[in-house]
N, C-alpha and C positions, 0 to 999 in steps of 0.2 A: 802475090803475095801479101798475107795480112800483116799490118805494122805490128811491131812488138810494142804493147802499151806496157808503161810503167803501172804499179798499183795505184799511185796516186793519180795518176792519168785516167786509170778505170774508174775511180771514184767520183772523179770530176765528171766525165761523161755519162756515169749512171746517175749523178745528181741532176743534170742538165735534162736528161730524158724524163726522171721523176718529177722535176719541177715543171717542165713544160706540159707534161700529162695532166698535172694537178691544177695548173693555173691558166694555160693557155698561152703563155708568152715566155719568154727566157728570163733567167735570172740574171742579177747584175755580177759583176766580178767581186763585190764584197760579199754578196750573199753566198756564192760560190765558196769564197776562203773560209767563210764560217763554218759553212756546212761539212767541209772535207779537213778543217783542222789547219789551214794555212793563213797565217797572219799578215803575209806580205803580199800585196796586190800584184806587185812585179813577179812573184813567183808564180801566181795564178795565170797573168798574163802569158809567162814562158810557157806553161804546159797547154794552154789554150792554143797558142801559135803552133806548138807542135802537133797537136789535134788538127788544126787546120791543115798543116802540112802533110799529115797522115790521110787528108781527105775525108775525116769523119765530122768536122765543122766547117761552117763559112760564117765570115765575120764581116759586119758593117761598122768600122769603127767610129764613123760620123754619127750613129744611132744609139741612143741608150737602149740598153738591153739587145745588142745587135748581133746577137747568135743565132743560128740556124742549124739543127741537125742534118747531117747528109747521110744517105743509105744508099749504097750503090751508084755512087757519082749523082744521085738525085736528092735535092733537098726534100727534108721531110716537112710536111705542111704545118705551118704553126699559126695560131692565131694571132693577128696582128693587135696590139694594144691601140685603140682608137686615140690618135694622138690631137684630134680637134677636140675632143672632150675630157682629155686629161691634163694636167698641168705637171710638170717635172719641178720638183723641189729637192734641195739637197738634204741628205741625212748627214748630220753634222756630228754625230757622236752618240754617246750614252748619258742618262739622267738616273739618279737613284730616287726612286719612289719608297724611300725607307728612311734611315737615318741620312743626314746630309754626307756626302763622300767627295774627296777633291777628284777633280777630273784633269786629265793630261791635256797639253796644249796651250795655244795663245787663245785669247779673246774670251775669259771666264772658261776655257776648257773645250770649247767648240772647234772642231776641227775635220776637214773632208777633203776628198779628192774628185777627181771627175768620176770616178767610177762610184762614189756613193749619191746616186741619184735615183728618186724612186717616183712613179707615175702615180699622181693623186686624181681621182674624178674630179672633174670641175664641180659638179653639185655638192660635193663634201664641204668645199671651202668657199662656196659663194661666190662674190665677184672680186675676192682679194687677187693680187698679182703674185706671179711665182717670186718676184724680187722681195715682196713682205714677209715671205714665209721660210720656215725651215723645220727639220724633222729631228727628232730625238728617239733613240730606242730606251725604252723603259726597263729598269732592273729593280727588282724589289715588289713588294706588294701591299704598301702603305694605302694605296689609292684604289684598292679592289673594288669597295663598295660605289666607287665612281665610274666602275666599268673600265678601269685600266689597270691591267695585269702584266706580269713579269714578261718581257719579250715583245710587249706591245710596241708599235712606233706610234707617236704623238706629232701631230703637224700644228706648229705654233704660229702665231702672228707676231712678228717682232715688234716691242713695244717696251717702254720703261715705266708706265704707270698700270694700275691694276684698281679694280674696282673689289669692293667686299664679295667675296663668295666666287670670284674668277679663279681657276685652277691655272697655275702659273708655274714656269720655271724661274726660280730665283737665284741669285748670287748672294752669298753671305760673305760680307767683305771681310769682317773680324776673323771668320772661321777660315776663310779661303776655300769655301765649299759650295756646291749647287745642290739643290734639291727640287723634288716637283711636289707641290701642296695647293691647297686652296687658301686664299689670301682673306686676311682681316685686320684692318687698321682698327687699333683700339687706342687712342690716346696717342703716346708717344713710342708706343710699341706695336708690333705686327705679330699676329698669331698665325701661325703656318699650319694649317688642320689637315691632318692625315685622313682618309677617308677608310678607316679600319678602326673597329672598335677596340682592338686590343693595344693600340698605339696612342701615346700621349702627343699633344701639340706641342709645337717649337714655339717659344717666345723669344722674341728679338727685337733690339730697338729699330726704330724706323729707320734711322740714318745708316744701318747697318744691312739694309736689304735693298738689293738692285734687282728690279724685275727685268728679266731677260725676255719673255714673250707669254702670251696667253695661248692656251690649248683651244684648239678649233675642231679637231677631229682625231678619232683614234683608228689606227689599222691594225688588224689582226690577221694574221696566217692561221688557218685551222690545217692542224696535221691529221 
């Protein structure tokens, strides 16, 4: 007798199938939640466990992206991400590439759990260690001419200094806001320059700018 799936479980299963078909490896719990409109990772987990119980999924909890589709009690072949040549980096939240906006959580708005891990090819980040890196999902289009679009994921090196021209995530202490821009120190102030001709730069006193990280790579999912 076939299991009776809820509409939500059907959407989750369909998304996993589509994602694996397009990428060759399974999605994370966070990616599943975003795709099917579930904000809570615990709710996604509950439904994944139900799909495992129904014999439609297999899970390897100790492995990032440890999902496997099962059909007629046999696992469907899935391309395994090459863990030798990839680095696991925490996806710690979102950042606006537009006007600065406040971000929730502690540590200047950066927050993540064990499900927010992305696999990044080592070649994209050079010799940097994963402990030096973090990732953010971009919202907005102020950096579009720098090849950073809304929905992209940027990988950053943790640092609190920047050189002129660096694309950085900065926390503006007086405004309590975080933004992604190119950094230029001009005397006692900093110019935060968008890469969009329709937008004006932001000028801030240098002592009000805390650099959080420098962009190393941009990841984009083609739909």
